[in-house]
N, C-alpha and C positions, 0 to 999 in steps of 0.2 A: 565542184562548183562552189563559189563563194556564197551566192545567194544574197538577199538583202542584209542579213546580219553580218556577213563577211564584208560587205560594202561599207557598213558602218565602221568596222574596225579599220579598214583601209582609209576611210575618210578621216578618222581620228589620227592615224599615223601621218597622213598628208598635212593635216592641220598643225601638227606638232613637229613638223620636219624642218625646223629652223637650222640653217647651216648645211642642209643637204643640197645635192645638185641633181636630183632625179629629174630628168627632162622629159622622158617618154614613159608612158605606162599603158600596157596592153591588158585590158580586163575583158577581152572578147570572150563570149560563150561562158558566162558565169552566172546566168539567171538572176541578174541584179534587180530586175523589175522596177516598178515605180519607187518603191521604198529605198532601194539601193541608189537610184538616180538622185533622189532627194537628199540622201546623206552626202553624196558627192558634191552636190550643189553648195551645201553649207561650207565645205572645206575649200573649194576651189578659189574662193575670193581671198582666203588667207594664205594659200600656198604661193610661194614666190619663185619656184623653180620649174614647175611642170609646164611644158610647152605643147605637148601632144598627148591626147587621151583617146584610146580606142575602146569603144563600147559596143562593138559589132555583136549582133545576135544575143541580146540580153533581155528580150521581152519587155523593152521599155516602151510604154504607150506614148502616143502623140503629145499629150499634155506634159508629161515628165520630160520628154525630149525638148519641148519648148522652153521649159525651165532651165534645162542644161544649156541650151543655146543662148538664152539671155544671160546666164552666168558667164559663159565664155566671152561674151561681148564686154562684160564688166571686169573680167579677170585681169590682173596685172601682167600675167605672162602667157596664159593659155592661148595658143594661136590656132590649134587644129583639134577639132572634136569629130570623131568618126562614129556615126550612128547607123551604119549600114545594117540592113536585114533585121530590124527590130519588129515590134508588133505591126500588124497591118495599119498603115496610116491612110488617110483619105487620098484617093488618086487625084492628081492634078486636074484631070479632065472632069469638068462639072463642078470643081471646087476652086475655081480661079479666084473667087472673092475671098474665100477662107485663106488660101495660100498667100494672096497679095496682102491681106490684113496682117498675117503672121510676119511676113517679110518687113512690112512697114513698122510693126512693133519692134522687131529686132533692130531695125535701122534707127529708131528713136531712143533706144536704150542708152543709159549713161555709158560713156566711153566708146560709143560706136562711131563718133565723128560726124554723125548726121543729126540734124535738128528735128526731124519728123518726116512724115510721109511726103513723097514728092509727086 
């Protein structure tokens, strides 16, 4: 498993990947956690080839997943982010306000095509 330190190395490589055509990256089951997710956020805005990133089962908490989703909205190329089976996130039932607020925040992020909550 890469872990957070390995994610930092991958992030550096993705940031410095000018001229590459890597479109899909599967980092599932690598124990990236919050620190690894943060490292990836920093590089995704500079990478111009990655379109699909799979981060399934990486123990990424809800807050770090939110940062990744916001980054995806602002990324010039990333169109698909897979965050299946990460840390237990709040269930939708009973958390409708939290989930709606999160969706509205994503929708009003730069590059989302929406101007704010509807």
